[in-house]
Short mmCIF file of the C-alpha atoms (twelve columns), coordinates in Angstrom:
data_MODEL
# 
_entry.id   MODEL 
# 
loop_
_atom_site.group_PDB 
_atom_site.id 
_atom_site.type_symbol 
_atom_site.label_atom_id 
_atom_site.label_alt_id 
_atom_site.label_comp_id 
_atom_site.label_asym_id 
_atom_site.label_seq_id 
_atom_site.Cartn_x 
_atom_site.Cartn_y 
_atom_site.Cartn_z 
_atom_site.pdbx_PDB_model_num 
ATOM 1   C CA . MET A 1   -10.185 -16.732 -2.271  1 
ATOM 2   C CA . SER A 2   -6.802  -16.424 -3.965  1 
ATOM 3   C CA . TRP A 3   -4.431  -13.615 -3.057  1 
ATOM 4   C CA . GLN A 4   -4.835  -12.227 -6.566  1 
ATOM 5   C CA . ALA A 5   -8.576  -11.888 -5.961  1 
ATOM 6   C CA . TYR A 6   -7.882  -9.477  -3.085  1 
ATOM 7   C CA . VAL A 7   -5.769  -7.266  -5.343  1 
ATOM 8   C CA . ASP A 8   -8.362  -7.527  -8.107  1 
ATOM 9   C CA . ASN A 9   -11.096 -6.497  -5.652  1 
ATOM 10  C CA . LEU A 10  -9.109  -3.415  -4.627  1 
ATOM 11  C CA . VAL A 11  -8.778  -2.362  -8.257  1 
ATOM 12  C CA . GLY A 12  -12.364 -3.373  -8.967  1 
ATOM 13  C CA . SER A 13  -13.544 -0.936  -6.290  1 
ATOM 14  C CA . GLY A 14  -12.690 1.903   -8.658  1 
ATOM 15  C CA . ALA A 15  -10.799 3.718   -5.894  1 
ATOM 16  C CA . ILE A 16  -7.474  1.962   -6.500  1 
ATOM 17  C CA . ASP A 17  -5.785  1.765   -9.893  1 
ATOM 18  C CA . LYS A 18  -3.000  -0.673  -8.971  1 
ATOM 19  C CA . ALA A 19  -1.995  -2.703  -5.944  1 
ATOM 20  C CA . ALA A 20  0.235   -5.440  -4.612  1 
ATOM 21  C CA . LEU A 21  0.115   -7.817  -1.676  1 
ATOM 22  C CA . PHE A 22  3.357   -8.937  -0.035  1 
ATOM 23  C CA . SER A 23  4.256   -11.052 2.953   1 
ATOM 24  C CA . SER A 24  4.658   -8.827  6.032   1 
ATOM 25  C CA . THR A 25  8.388   -9.588  6.006   1 
ATOM 26  C CA . GLY A 26  8.663   -8.452  2.395   1 
ATOM 27  C CA . ASP A 27  10.285  -11.667 1.238   1 
ATOM 28  C CA . SER A 28  7.559   -12.631 -1.235  1 
ATOM 29  C CA . VAL A 29  4.975   -11.082 -3.540  1 
ATOM 30  C CA . TRP A 30  1.636   -12.811 -3.068  1 
ATOM 31  C CA . ALA A 31  -0.260  -10.919 -5.780  1 
ATOM 32  C CA . GLN A 32  -0.058  -7.748  -7.831  1 
ATOM 33  C CA . THR A 33  -1.709  -5.771  -10.559 1 
ATOM 34  C CA . PRO A 34  0.101   -6.473  -13.846 1 
ATOM 35  C CA . GLY A 35  2.740   -3.804  -14.371 1 
ATOM 36  C CA . PHE A 36  2.725   -2.590  -10.745 1 
ATOM 37  C CA . ASN A 37  6.330   -3.207  -9.822  1 
ATOM 38  C CA . VAL A 38  7.311   -2.280  -6.299  1 
ATOM 39  C CA . SER A 39  10.977  -3.161  -5.928  1 
ATOM 40  C CA . ALA A 40  12.408  -5.245  -3.097  1 
ATOM 41  C CA . ALA A 41  14.362  -2.173  -1.961  1 
ATOM 42  C CA . GLU A 42  11.151  -0.129  -1.806  1 
ATOM 43  C CA . VAL A 43  9.370   -2.830  0.201   1 
ATOM 44  C CA . SER A 44  12.351  -2.951  2.561   1 
ATOM 45  C CA . GLU A 45  12.235  0.853   2.917   1 
ATOM 46  C CA . ILE A 46  8.516   0.696   3.730   1 
ATOM 47  C CA . LEU A 47  8.968   -2.056  6.300   1 
ATOM 48  C CA . SER A 48  11.840  -0.127  7.907   1 
ATOM 49  C CA . GLY A 49  9.432   2.791   8.241   1 
ATOM 50  C CA . TYR A 50  7.241   0.747   10.550  1 
ATOM 51  C CA . LYS A 51  10.198  0.357   12.932  1 
ATOM 52  C CA . ASP A 52  11.584  3.891   12.585  1 
ATOM 53  C CA . ILE A 53  9.626   6.422   10.553  1 
ATOM 54  C CA . SER A 54  12.424  9.004   10.483  1 
ATOM 55  C CA . GLY A 55  13.885  7.637   7.231   1 
ATOM 56  C CA . LEU A 56  10.580  8.071   5.392   1 
ATOM 57  C CA . GLN A 57  10.105  11.503  6.941   1 
ATOM 58  C CA . GLU A 58  13.547  12.647  5.796   1 
ATOM 59  C CA . LYS A 59  13.834  10.970  2.389   1 
ATOM 60  C CA . GLY A 60  10.219  10.349  1.408   1 
ATOM 61  C CA . LEU A 61  8.376   7.183   0.549   1 
ATOM 62  C CA . HIS A 62  9.250   5.442   -2.716  1 
ATOM 63  C CA . VAL A 63  6.932   3.237   -4.767  1 
ATOM 64  C CA . GLU A 64  7.667   2.286   -8.388  1 
ATOM 65  C CA . GLY A 65  10.589  4.693   -8.423  1 
ATOM 66  C CA . GLU A 66  8.370   7.644   -7.525  1 
ATOM 67  C CA . LYS A 67  8.926   9.699   -4.385  1 
ATOM 68  C CA . TYR A 68  5.847   10.377  -2.245  1 
ATOM 69  C CA . PHE A 69  5.567   12.873  0.574   1 
ATOM 70  C CA . LEU A 70  4.755   11.100  3.837   1 
ATOM 71  C CA . LEU A 71  1.302   12.212  4.999   1 
ATOM 72  C CA . ARG A 72  0.534   9.899   7.876   1 
ATOM 73  C CA . ASN A 73  1.887   6.893   9.640   1 
ATOM 74  C CA . ASP A 74  1.021   4.713   12.586  1 
ATOM 75  C CA . ASP A 75  1.688   1.121   13.662  1 
ATOM 76  C CA . ARG A 76  -0.465  -0.205  10.846  1 
ATOM 77  C CA . SER A 77  -0.743  2.361   8.042   1 
ATOM 78  C CA . ILE A 78  1.483   4.622   5.980   1 
ATOM 79  C CA . TYR A 79  0.046   7.153   3.525   1 
ATOM 80  C CA . GLY A 80  1.959   9.042   0.860   1 
ATOM 81  C CA . LYS A 81  1.057   11.709  -1.701  1 
ATOM 82  C CA . LYS A 82  2.615   13.054  -4.889  1 
ATOM 83  C CA . ASP A 83  0.723   15.666  -6.866  1 
ATOM 84  C CA . LYS A 84  -2.634  14.045  -7.785  1 
ATOM 85  C CA . THR A 85  -1.571  10.495  -6.878  1 
ATOM 86  C CA . GLY A 86  -1.014  8.691   -3.635  1 
ATOM 87  C CA . VAL A 87  -0.290  5.409   -1.925  1 
ATOM 88  C CA . VAL A 88  -2.023  3.682   0.946   1 
ATOM 89  C CA . ILE A 89  0.013   1.008   2.700   1 
ATOM 90  C CA . VAL A 90  -1.422  -1.256  5.373   1 
ATOM 91  C CA . LYS A 91  0.528   -3.855  7.335   1 
ATOM 92  C CA . THR A 92  -1.210  -6.723  9.080   1 
ATOM 93  C CA . LYS A 93  0.242   -9.633  11.027  1 
ATOM 94  C CA . GLN A 94  1.177   -11.557 7.880   1 
ATOM 95  C CA . ALA A 95  0.540   -9.224  4.935   1 
ATOM 96  C CA . LEU A 96  1.596   -5.882  3.499   1 
ATOM 97  C CA . LEU A 97  -0.869  -4.128  1.185   1 
ATOM 98  C CA . VAL A 98  0.491   -1.451  -1.135  1 
ATOM 99  C CA . ALA A 99  -2.166  0.394   -3.135  1 
ATOM 100 C CA . HIS A 100 -1.960  3.333   -5.541  1 
ATOM 101 C CA . TYR A 101 -4.700  5.802   -6.425  1 
ATOM 102 C CA . ASP A 102 -5.008  8.666   -8.873  1 
ATOM 103 C CA . GLU A 103 -7.226  11.656  -8.140  1 
ATOM 104 C CA . ALA A 104 -7.361  12.417  -11.884 1 
ATOM 105 C CA . ARG A 105 -9.568  9.320   -12.151 1 
ATOM 106 C CA . GLY A 106 -12.055 10.824  -9.701  1 
ATOM 107 C CA . THR A 107 -10.807 9.099   -6.564  1 
ATOM 108 C CA . THR A 108 -10.214 11.001  -3.353  1 
ATOM 109 C CA . ALA A 109 -7.560  10.056  -0.838  1 
ATOM 110 C CA . GLY A 110 -10.342 9.277   1.641   1 
ATOM 111 C CA . GLN A 111 -12.040 6.833   -0.715  1 
ATOM 112 C CA . ALA A 112 -8.780  5.019   -1.437  1 
ATOM 113 C CA . THR A 113 -7.905  4.860   2.235   1 
ATOM 114 C CA . GLN A 114 -11.294 3.475   3.185   1 
ATOM 115 C CA . VAL A 115 -11.078 0.647   0.617   1 
ATOM 116 C CA . VAL A 116 -7.558  -0.434  1.583   1 
ATOM 117 C CA . GLU A 117 -8.122  -0.129  5.335   1 
ATOM 118 C CA . LYS A 118 -11.301 -2.214  5.017   1 
ATOM 119 C CA . LEU A 119 -9.335  -5.017  3.354   1 
ATOM 120 C CA . GLY A 120 -6.712  -4.684  6.075   1 
ATOM 121 C CA . ASP A 121 -9.450  -5.065  8.721   1 
ATOM 122 C CA . TYR A 122 -10.716 -8.164  6.961   1 
ATOM 123 C CA . LEU A 123 -7.264  -9.744  6.788   1 
ATOM 124 C CA . VAL A 124 -6.712  -9.035  10.493  1 
ATOM 125 C CA . SER A 125 -10.100 -10.625 11.311  1 
ATOM 126 C CA . THR A 126 -9.045  -13.805 9.512   1 
ATOM 127 C CA . GLY A 127 -5.662  -14.024 11.261  1 
ATOM 128 C CA . PHE A 128 -3.589  -12.539 8.476   1 
# 
């Protein structure tokens, strides 16, 4: 399966409205929803948050120029929320998934999280 197919499957779930898949070092975009532009600086900020979360706690999490309030973080996942939208970010050994959801479309944070985390589990199971 192509990398784009993974992003398309996330969006096709109905829980995610846009997503991107990067290398875990942030040096390349493997696939993305057309028009979902996460800047290199934002990817770098996210990756820095896995090493030291204090920056995201103090300044917020930024995706597509929007500031999200940090809800949760651990060694693998970072969740952010802004009004009725949110982001679910999952880092695996070789990949970084960044997914956006919108509650106005009928998606709950739990549904979005479940879909993205499931893909993260799959990537981990295949060595990515």
